[in-house]
C-alpha positions, -999 to 999 in steps of 0.1 A, spaced: 553 -493 -319 542 -501 -355 562 -518 -379 575 -501 -407 563 -513 -441 584 -524 -469 581 -528 -505 607 -554 -526 609 -550 -563 630 -571 -581 629 -588 -617 645 -617 -605 623 -642 -587 651 -661 -564 663 -633 -553 631 -619 -541 625 -649 -525 657 -651 -509 655 -617 -495 621 -626 -480 629 -655 -465 664 -648 -450 656 -613 -432 639 -614 -396 617 -585 -408 600 -584 -375 629 -584 -355 644 -555 -373 614 -533 -367 599 -541 -406 569 -559 -425 573 -570 -462 541 -556 -472 544 -563 -512 567 -575 -537 566 -565 -574 590 -580 -604 592 -543 -617 589 -509 -615 553 -502 -633 539 -531 -611 554 -516 -581 538 -482 -589 506 -494 -588 510 -515 -550 532 -482 -539 497 -461 -541 481 -490 -525 502 -501 -497 521 -467 -489 554 -482 -479 577 -466 -456 609 -483 -472 614 -491 -512 638 -524 -518 644 -520 -553 668 -532 -583 685 -509 -604 680 -532 -637 646 -541 -649 621 -540 -674 596 -519 -687 609 -497 -658 642 -496 -637 648 -486 -604 658 -452 -609 628 -441 -625 608 -462 -598 622 -436 -575 621 -404 -591 584 -411 -597 579 -424 -557 599 -392 -543 574 -371 -558 543 -392 -543 558 -404 -511 583 -378 -499 585 -396 -464 598 -430 -478 631 -442 -480 648 -460 -506 677 -484 -514 683 -498 -547 706 -532 -554 728 -532 -586 752 -557 -603 768 -533 -617 796 -514 -596 789 -484 -615 797 -447 -602 773 -431 -628 745 -449 -609 752 -442 -576 757 -405 -585 717 -410 -598 708 -429 -573 721 -400 -550 702 -377 -567 669 -397 -566 669 -392 -529 681 -429 -523 689 -439 -490 714 -467 -499 729 -486 -528 740 -516 -523 760 -541 -549 747 -579 -557 749 -604 -545 729 -593 -517 745 -599 -481 718 -606 -454 740 -593 -428 744 -559 -449 709 -551 -457 699 -562 -417 726 -533 -411 712 -510 -440 676 -518 -423 685 -513 -388 699 -477 -404 669 -469 -418 648 -480 -385 668 -454 -363 658 -428 -395 625 -437 -393 621 -437 -356 638 -403 -351 618 -386 -380 587 -402 -364 596 -394 -326 600 -356 -339 567 -354 -353 549 -374 -327 564 -355 -299 534 -341 -285 552 -325 -258 572 -308 -278 541 -297 -296 523 -284 -267 555 -267 -256 562 -248 -290 526 -240 -292 523 -226 -256 554 -205 -265 531 -194 -293 500 -192 -274 501 -151 -270 509 -140 -303 479 -165 -317 456 -151 -290 467 -117 -301 464 -124 -336 432 -139 -331 416 -114 -311 426 -88 -336 412 -108 -365 379 -109 -340 375 -72 -340 379 -67 -380 350 -95 -385 374 -124 -403 368 -151 -381 345 -175 -388 342 -200 -356 345 -176 -330 333 -195 -302 353 -226 -311 382 -207 -313 381 -187 -285 382 -219 -264 412 -234 -280 429 -199 -272 414 -191 -236 396 -162 -242 360 -160 -227 331 -148 -250 305 -166 -234 294 -131 -215 260 -117 -222 277 -86 -229 302 -85 -249 323 -50 -255 354 -40 -275 374 -12 -265 406 6 -286 433 29 -272 451 54 -285 481 68 -269 495 103 -271 529 99 -269 566 94 -290 555 75 -326 594 62 -324 584 46 -290 553 37 -300 558 -6 -304 570 -2 -270 547 22 -256 519 -2 -270 535 -33 -249 539 -14 -218 501 3 -220 494 -37 -228 510 -51 -194 493 -17 -176 455 -25 -184 466 -66 -177 476 -58 -144 455 -27 -134 417 -34 -151 396 -54 -122 359 -61 -134 334 -71 -105 310 -85 -129 333 -93 -159 368 -101 -173 390 -80 -198 415 -93 -217 443 -66 -235 463 -74 -266 481 -56 -291 461 -41 -320 475 -27 -348 500 2 -337 482 3 -302 461 -20 -280 425 -28 -279 403 -43 -248 375 -69 -254 352 -73 -223 331 -99 -213 305 -83 -188 275 -101 -168 252 -78 -187 248 -47 -204 243 -23 -178 278 -31 -161 289 -17 -192 295 16 -170 314 -2 -145 338 -11 -176 341 25 -186 353 38 -152 374 8 -147 391 23 -180 393 54 -163 410 43 -138 438 29 -156 441 60 -181 451 83 -148 475 55 -137 493 59 -174 495 92 -171 516 85 -135 534 51 -141 546 59 -184 536 99 -190 517 89 -215 478 100 -225 455 71 -230 423 76 -246 399 48 -249 370 42 -272 341 19 -257 324 4 -284 284 -9 -277 278 -43 -261 266 -69 -279 253 -108 -272 265 -125 -302 309 -128 -309 295 -120 -345 290 -85 -334 322 -77 -321 334 -63 -350 303 -37 -350 313 -28 -315 349 -21 -327 338 3 -356 319 18 -324 352 23 -308 370 37 -336 339 63 -341 340 71 -302 381 84 -303 368 102 -336 353 129 -308 386 126 -286 392 166 -295 360 174 -291 350 157 -256 386 157 -240 415 133 -243 427 111 -211 398 90 -205 371 63 -214 348 79 -246 314 54 -245 301 57 -285 265 62 -271 268 88 -249 280 105 -283 257 90 -305 223 78 -288 209 61 -321 239 41 -326 225 10 -316 193 6 -341 219 4 -370 215 -33 -388 233 -46 -415 241 -75 -435 281 -70 -431 304 -93 -449 307 -114 -419 271 -123 -424 276 -133 -462 308 -151 -460 290 -176 -433 260 -178 -456 277 -181 -483 295 -207 -467 271 -230 -453 252 -228 -490 279 -238 -511 296 -261 -485 274 -270 -455 243 -294 -452 208 -286 -443 215 -280 -408 244 -256 -414 222 -237 -439 192 -236 -413 219 -224 -386 231 -194 -405 200 -184 -420 186 -186 -373 219 -166 -368 209 -136 -393 175 -138 -377 188 -136 -344 209 -107 -355 173 -90 -365 156 -96 -339 186 -86 -313 186 -52 -328 147 -47 -315 138 -32 -344 107 -38 -363 108 -58 -397 98 -25 -413 131 -9 -402 151 -35 -415 146 -31 -450 181 -22 -462 191 -56 -439 167 -74 -456 178 -61 -495 215 -68 -484 203 -101 -477 181 -104 -513 214 -93 -527 232 -123 -514 211 -152 -527 207 -136 -558 247 -138 -562 246 -172 -549 220 -178 -577 239 -169 -607 271 -185 -591 248 -217 -594 238 -210 -630 208 -205 -626 176 -192 -629 158 -167 -608 127 -183 -612 141 -216 -602 151 -203 -567 126 -174 -562 97 -191 -578 78 -178 -610 73 -147 -619 98 -128 -596 112 -98 -605 134 -88 -573 106 -64 -560 101 -84 -528 103 -64 -497 107 -72 -460 75 -55 -450 57 -89 -470 63 -108 -441 38 -108 -408 69 -121 -386 106 -123 -385 100 -164 -382 79 -163 -417 112 -141 -429 132 -167 -418 117 -200 -434 112 -180 -466 154 -176 -467 156 -211 -458 136 -222 -486 156 -202 -506 189 -212 -497 183 -248 -496 166 -246 -532 201 -230 -542 219 -255 -523 200 -280 -542 210 -262 -578 244 -261 -570 249 -302 -561 232 -309 -593 251 -287 -612 285 -304 -595 271 -337 -601 267 -329 -638 297 -313 -642 315 -343 -631 294 -369 -650 306 -343 -679 340 -345 -670 343 -381 -667 325 -388 -703 348 -363 -715 375 -384 -700 367 -413 -711 360 -401 -748 397 -386 -749 411 -422 -738 397 -438 -763 406 -416 -790 444 -414 -777 445 -449 -760 469 -459 -786 499 -432 -779 526 -447 -754 525 -411 -741 489 -412 -729 490 -399 -691 468 -382 -665 488 -348 -672 482 -352 -709 448 -356 -704 438 -329 -678 461 -305 -696 429 -313 -721 406 -311 -698 417 -280 -680 418 -297 -646 447 -303 -619 456 -338 -618 450 -343 -582 414 -335 -582 408 -355 -615 419 -385 -601 405 -383 -570 370 -374 -591 375 -401 -620 382 -431 -593 350 -421 -573 329 -418 -607 344 -447 -625 355 -471 -594 388 -475 -606 420 -453 -607 429 -435 -645 460 -460 -649 439 -489 -647 407 -477 -667 435 -474 -698 449 -505 -690 412 -521 -695 405 -498 -727 436 -512 -743 434 -546 -732 394 -548 -744 411 -534 -779 440 -558 -779 416 -585 -776 392 -574 -802 427 -570 -827 433 -607 -814 401 -623 -821 394 -599 -854 429 -594 -876 455 -614 -884 480 -590 -877 515 -595 -855 513 -593 -818 537 -568 -819 516 -545 -842 486 -551 -821 507 -536 -787 522 -509 -805 483 -500 -818 473 -503 -782 497 -479 -767 524 -502 -756 562 -497 -775 577 -529 -757 561 -558 -768 573 -580 -740 557 -556 -717 524 -560 -736 529 -597 -732 530 -594 -697 498 -570 -688 481 -587 -714 483 -622 -696 483 -611 -661 445 -591 -672 434 -623 -692 455 -654 -674 469 -663 -708 497 -648 -734 482 -632 -768 493 -658 -785 473 -688 -765 439 -662 -764 444 -661 -805 444 -699 -805 419 -704 -784 
C-alpha cells in the first residue's frame, strides 16, 4: 500500500530536524514530503503536495497553526491535523477540536508519543481508504441497486432524457442492439388503492410469461404502471410481439383478476427514436374505449400514416447543442450524421422534411445568437433566413451544409471563450496592480469584483498566466518593493506597508526568499 504523505510545519529548525530524523517514517507507513517554517509557506506547499497528515506548531510567525488548520480543513477535507504546542492551554485545545484537529501534543515532543499518534492516524486513514476502495462492497451495493437504476434508465429512455443510450444500456444490461426496438405501455384497470402493488405484480407477470421467438423483452415500472421494451430481430416481428402481449393480458385476468390494455408503438432502429415509439404507445392507449380493452393495441393499425411524421425533437436539439458547445469536430459530424440518418430512416423525400429542417435551422440560429455572432458570419453574406430544405439536391448536401454551419459556430464560440479569458485575466491584472498595496487583497475579493467563482477563476488564471493568483500577487508586490528600495529613501517598514505587508518581518522574509538577499542588502547593492 502507498505511504501516507506528511507535511511538517514548525518555525524552529531544530525541532523540524529532530522530528524528521528521529521518526521511522516508512516503518510507520508514512513519508515526509515537505517542511515549512510558517503557516503561509505551508499553505503553498499543501496545495502542491496534497498531504494526508499535517504536523504543525501552534505558535508561528505570519500565520499560526490553528489558522493553517482552519484553511486546510476546507482545502483538504480528508487530511488529518496534529498540533504541537508548548502551552498547556485548554482554550487552544478547544479551538483545535473545532478546527478538525485529530491530536494535540504538548512540547517537548516525545518521539514515542508521536509514533503512537501516527500509528493511530494510519489505522484511521487505512480504514477510510479501505472503505473508499472496497470494490467488492461497491459492486454489491451497485448490484443491489441495479434493478432500480435499470428501471430509472428505461423510464428516462422512453421520456427522451438519456444522452448516451447505447453506452448506458450496456452498463445496465439492457439490449438495444436489435434492428427493431419497440416501446409498449400498460394500462391497468383495477383498484387505485392497490396501484403500486398491482404494478409490481404485472411487471413480474410480463417478465415470467412474455416469451419471444425472435427477440427479447424487458418489463419495468413506469410512472404508475408498467412499460415494455422489446428488441426484435426485424420490424415484421412486431406482430409476434403483439401476440405474446395478448397472451399475457389474458393471463392477467386469470392470475391477478385485473384487466390489462397495452399500447404498442412503432418499431424503430435507433434508440434515440424510442421516445417517439413511446409516444405512439400512449396514443394507442387513447383508443382503448373505442376498440376495446384487455389486449394489445398497435398504433399503426389505427393511425396508418403515423410513421411518416418526422420531428426535430428536444433530444435532437440537446445532442446537437452539446456537440457544438462542448465537443470537437468529430462530435459535431457525428451529431449531424445522426440527424441525417433519422431523416433517411423516415423514408420521406427531402421535400416532405421541411418542418424538420426549419426546426433544425432554428436550433442553429439559437446557437449563433448564443455565440454572440452575426448571422452572416455563420450563414454567409446576404443571409435572410429564407433557406429551405428544397434548396438541397440530396441528404448528403444538406448534411455537408449543416456540418459547415455547426463547425463555424463552434469556432466562433471557442474564439469568444479565448477572448473572454484573455479579457478576464487582463482585468484581474489591472485590479491587482491597483490593489496590491492592500493587505486584505485575496482571490475572493477579486472574484467579487469580476463576478466569477474563485474556483473557476483560479484555474483560468493559472492556465493563462502560468502561475497561481497568490504567486502573481507576490511577484507584483516584490517588483514594487524593489523599485521603491532602488528609487526612494523610505524606511523598509513603510515600503512593506505600501506593498501590502502589515508585518515588516514577513515582508523581509518574502523579499529574501524572492531575491536571495534582504531588503537592506538589496538597497545597498
